[in-house]
N, C-alpha and C positions, 0 to 999 in steps of 0.2 A: 504495500500500499503506501502511498507517495502521498506526502503533507509538503508545507511549506520548514525551509531548513532552517539550522538553526548554526552548529558548528560547523566546520569546515577545519581540514588539516591541508593539506600543502601537496604540490606537481609542479611541473616547470614547462608544460606547453605554453609556448606566448599567445596562441591563437585566444579569445576574449568570448563567452557565451553573453547573449544579451538574454533581456526575460525573468521572470521569475523560478528562482530557486526550488527543488522542492527536498525534501526527506525523502529516503526509502526505509521504509521500516522490517526490522530484521524479524523472523521467525523465534520461535520458541529455542532455545538453544544456542543463539547466538547473540554476538557483542553488538550494541550500536554500528552500523555501518560507516566507517570513514570517507570522506568525503575530501576532493582535494579543494582547497580556495580559490584556486585560478584556473580549475574546471568543474562548478556548480553543476550539478544536474538541473535539466530542467526536464518541461513533459516535452518539449519540442526537438529537444536535442537527444533526447533517449530513445523518441523516436527514430528520428533521422537514423543514428546508431542502429539501431534496430533493420530498417531496409537497408545499410551499408552492410550489416553481419550477412543477412540473405543474399544478396547482389552478387553474381555469378562473373560479372563484368569487372567486380574489381581485380578479377584473372588475366591471364593474357590470352587464353584460346576462349573466353565468357565459358568455364564447366564447371568451374570453382569458386564457390565463396566458401568464407569462415566457417560455417555452418556445416560444410562438406566434410571438415575435421571434429566440430563440435557441435552433433546435430541432437538437438532437442527432444528428439523418441529414444534419443540410444542416450540420456544423461549427457546429454553433451560431449559426447566424445564419438568415436565414430566406430569402434569396436574393432579395430585390425589393427596387426601386431607393429606395422608401419605405416604411416596417410598416408592416401592416395593423392596424387597432388594431378598438374597439367599435362597432356600426354600421356596419365597412368604410369605416369613418376612411382615410386612408392618409393617413402622418405624413411631415414636411418631409426627413427624414435615414434615410440609409441603417441598419440596425442590424450595428455591426460587432460578431465574433466575441466572444464573451466566456472564451473558451477563456486560461490560463496570463495572467486578468486579476488573480490575487493580485499580480501583479509588480507594477501601473499606480500609479504617483501621484497621479492627477488619472481623471474617467472621464466617458463622452460624448464628443461630437467636440469640444465646448466646454469640457471640462473641468470644469462646476462640481461634482459630487461629489468632497472627497477621501477619502474610502473607499468600500470596498467596500459594507460597511453603510447608508453615506448612499444609493449608487447603487441601492439595492432600494428605496428606496422612493421615488423619483420616478415609476417608470412608472405603479405603483398609482394615485395620481390623475393621472395626466396623463388631461385629457378627452379626446386623441387618442389613446391608449392601451389602459388599464384602464379609464378614467373612474371611477373608486370614490373617495370621500374615504377616510382613514386611521378617520375615527370610524364612516364603515358596512364598513368593512372587521373593525372591531373588534366591533364589534354582531354582523353575523355571524357571523365563528370563534366568537361566545365561546357561540353555540347549537348550534354543530356537536358530540359528545357525543368525538367519536374525539380530536378537537383538544384538548376540555379537559385530556385526560389526557393526551395526549402532551405540551402545554405546557407542563404541573405537572412529567413526570420531566424535562426540559430544563431549567427555571429555577427547579422549587420551587412550595409555593404561592404564589396574587398574581393579582391581576387583568392580563389580555390588553393587552400596549401593542403600538403600532407597532411600537416599538424590539425586541420580543421575536419580531414576526415578519421585520424587516430584518436582524436576525443571526443569527436561522436562516438564511434566504435568502443570508448572505452566506455562512453556513458554508461550505455545502454548493460555493457556486461558488470557494470555494480549492480544492476538491477538481479543478476540473477544468484541469486541465493535460496538455499536448500535447506532445511532446518525441522522441528517438529518430528522429528524422528521417534522409535517408538524409545531408542535411550534418555532423550530430551525430556520425554513425556514424563520417562523412569525417576532420570534424576532430577529436572529441572522442574515439572509438573505435579509430583505430587502423586502421581498415577505408580503404584506399586507392582499395579498387575498388568503395565502394559511390554514389560519385559518376560519372557520365559526364564524360567528357574537354568536352562543352559547357558543361556545368553549372560544372567547373571554372575554363571559360575565362570565364564569366557569376561566380563567385567574385571572379575576378582582378578585373574592371572595376569589378564593386559596391562593392568597396574603395582601388579607385582615383579619388582625389579629380580628380587633372588628367584625366580621360575618364568613368567613371561616374557619380562624385558622391554616390554613393546615401549612402555613410556620413555623407554630412554629419549626414544628419535618422535615416539606418536604421542607427544604431551595431554593430556587433555585438563581444562578450564578453559578462563575466558580470555587467557593470552594467547590461548591455540585452538581457537574455534573448533579449525578443521582438522585434527589432532597431526598437525605437521608443528616440525620445531622449525621447518623453514631455512633447514641448514645442508647440508650435502655431505653423504656417508656412502663408501666402497663396501657394497655386500655380496660382490662376488657375481654380480646380475651381468650376462654377457661376456663372460669370460670362455673362451673356447678351450678345446681337447687338448693341447698343448699349456696351458695355463696363463694364456696372454690375452689382455684386455683389446678390446675389439670395440669399445669406445670409449676416448679416453674423459668423458663428460666434461665437471667441471674445468678439469685441469688447461680445456682446450678456451677457457675464460683468463684463468688467476694464471698458466704458468707457475705453477707450484707443484711441487712434487706431488707433496702430500693430498694431493686433487686429484691425480690419476684413477679413474675410474668411480668418481664419487658423482651420486645425482641430488638432486632436490628430496627432501623427506615428501610424498604424495600428502594431499589430504586423501583423508578417510573416510568420508560422507558419501555414502550414495556410492561404497566401494564394491558391494555386489551387485550393483550394475554397471560399472566399469570396466568390465574384461576387455581384454585380457590384459596380465598387468607389468610392472618394473619397467625402465625405459625403453628396453628393446620387445618388449610385449610377450617376452617367452615361457611365461606364466600363462597357462588359460584360465584355471580357479582357486576360487577363496583357499580350498584345500591345498593348491600346488604351493602356496604364497606362504601356508603356515607351515609345511611340511619343508619348505626352504629355509625361512628362519629357525626351525624346530633342528635342523641338520648343519645350522652355525653359517650359513651361505656358501662362496664355492672361496677357496682359499686362491689370496694373491696377495702380492707382496704390500697392498696398501689398502687390504680389508682390516676396515673400521677396529677400530679396538674393543666398541661392546658390542661388535656382533659377536656371539662364542654359540657354542652347542646345546640347545636347552634339554634336550631327554623329556619330552612332554611323551604322556600317555594317550591312547589313542583317544578316551572322552574326552580330556585337556586342549586338546588338538579341536576334536567336532566343538567342545563348546567355544573354542576362540572365532571358529567361525562362523557359530551362532551369535557371538557378538555384534561381529564385524556387520552381521545381516541387518540388528536392530540398529543398524548409524544412517538405512534408508528414510528419506525422507521427502518431503515436497519435491513435483518436477520441476520449482524454479519459473519465473517469466518466461517469457517465450514469445 
């Protein structure tokens, strides 16, 4: 639900939105939605962002939109190990959900974008994704009369820029929220019948650092509303039969040796709906994921020191899956 906005955070976009700002109401289990002071969402900017999000004309061959990899019907993922771009190109990484991305401190598996605004521009120009230069996108959309009117409504008179496209998409993406899950109703809504006994046992395991060890990276609480610490960890996912990393992950951005094979801790909300898992989509089910962690990941020289063999019982592993399934919330705005 949208209403008048009060407090705002900060971002770095030079374009300015005109019109009355609105607030975005968080569902049960999520903290107040942080909104940037220099890109306050308005009803018109959100509507423009949604239109752009679904528009295949942002791609080089008019076949791929943001929604191709972030499909609302698939919890804003694409259910593929590697996302499909223009010319049927297959990317090297799995598309994570963008539900609740408003709470992230960095974006993409390797954290290369610090804001939703900057994130929005990367796939457009990526040759394996939407494959269209920012300059060509501007020239293409300048020639579409309906967009000329809508961009002026949101930003006032002036030339079209890629920043205006990016911040409109970001404004829409900030409305993509999912909470009010069985876990939220149990933990925050006072409904002690909302979760099954198996899920409750799974919650206890999840938060037990001496046994389940999950909260080490997937923290629970208001500051980690998405069940992610926002950091980068090497789990051994993507290590080949020779023990070699097939994707260097965070290292590609930082060139810090300790970041080799490290990837951002993913959001766990709606995780039962966002298979396959890991940056390379190599694990097909939640059972596979729990078994992978139970075995201590895959050994490699840069394996995170927090990853260790758990030796859980079969019931323990089933209970963890039941807990993860309890994190399924609403579909989010689309």
